[in-house]
Each structure stands twice: as structure tokens, then as C-alpha cells.
C-alpha positions as CSV (number, residue, x, y, z in Angstrom):
1,M,-113.1,-7.1,-93.6
2,I,-116.4,-8.0,-95.3
3,F,-117.9,-8.9,-91.9
4,G,-116.9,-5.4,-90.7
5,A,-118.6,-3.8,-93.6
6,L,-121.8,-5.8,-93.0
7,R,-121.8,-4.9,-89.4
8,D,-121.3,-1.2,-90.3
9,D,-124.3,-1.4,-92.7
10,E,-126.4,-3.0,-90.0
11,K,-125.4,-0.3,-87.5
12,E,-126.1,2.4,-90.1
13,K,-129.6,0.9,-90.8
14,R,-130.3,0.7,-87.0
15,N,-129.2,4.3,-86.5
16,K,-131.5,5.4,-89.4
17,T,-134.4,3.6,-87.8
18,I,-133.6,5.2,-84.4
19,Q,-133.4,8.7,-86.0
20,D,-136.6,8.2,-88.0
21,M,-138.5,7.0,-84.9
22,F,-137.1,9.8,-82.7
23,M,-138.2,12.4,-85.3
24,A,-141.6,10.8,-85.4
25,C,-141.8,11.4,-81.6
26,Y,-141.6,7.8,-80.4
27,S,-140.3,7.4,-76.9
28,E,-136.9,5.9,-76.1
29,D,-138.6,2.8,-74.7
30,E,-140.6,2.3,-77.9
31,I,-137.5,2.7,-80.0
32,A,-135.5,0.4,-77.8
33,K,-138.1,-2.4,-78.2
34,R,-138.4,-1.9,-81.9
35,V,-134.6,-2.1,-82.6
36,D,-133.9,-4.6,-79.8
37,V,-131.3,-2.7,-77.8
38,N,-131.4,-1.1,-74.4
39,K,-132.6,2.4,-73.7
40,T,-129.0,3.6,-72.8
41,T,-127.9,2.7,-76.4
42,I,-130.9,4.6,-77.8
43,N,-130.0,7.7,-75.7
44,R,-126.3,7.6,-76.7
45,T,-127.2,7.2,-80.4
46,I,-129.7,10.1,-80.3
47,E,-127.1,12.3,-78.6
48,R,-124.5,11.4,-81.2
49,L,-126.9,12.0,-84.1
50,M,-127.9,15.4,-82.7
51,Q,-124.3,16.4,-82.2
52,S,-123.4,15.4,-85.7
53,S,-126.4,17.2,-87.2
54,T,-125.5,20.5,-85.4
55,K,-122.1,20.3,-87.0
56,T,-123.4,20.2,-90.6
57,K,-123.8,23.2,-92.7
58,M,-127.4,22.4,-93.5
59,H,-128.5,24.1,-90.3
60,Q,-126.3,27.1,-90.8
61,S,-127.7,27.9,-94.2
62,F,-131.3,27.3,-93.2
63,S,-133.6,30.3,-93.5
64,P,-137.3,30.0,-93.0
65,Q,-139.7,31.1,-95.8
66,L,-141.5,34.3,-95.2
67,Y,-145.0,34.5,-96.4
68,D,-147.0,37.7,-97.1
69,I,-150.5,36.8,-96.0
């Protein structure tokens, strides 16, 4: 089971790198080269991350600041 935990940690780290690079406007090709996986994997991971982020309450409670200029 320790091996599985290590693998999960590596996958979580990879997903964090993908998310950070995606948010920094790197292309899927650039991300794929950096994390050494194919572009399809990058696309699926981004889709999964976006779906999971839309399910969180963080977005539902967000209200932009209004400024009186």
C-alpha cells in the first residue's frame, strides 16, 4: 500500500504542475513536454480539474469587489 500512496503523491504533484502551468497560460504541448506525458493526458487532466473546481463552493460564494472611483 505504501507504493500506492507514493504513486498518488506523484500524481497529485503532477496534477498541481499541470494546473499551475495551465493557469499561467502555457499551451497543452508545453505542459505535456514539461511533465513528460502525452497531450491527451493533459487535456483529460485539465477537464477533470475544471469540473472539480466548478463543483466547489468557492466559486459559488465569490463576489467581486466593487470600487468607488
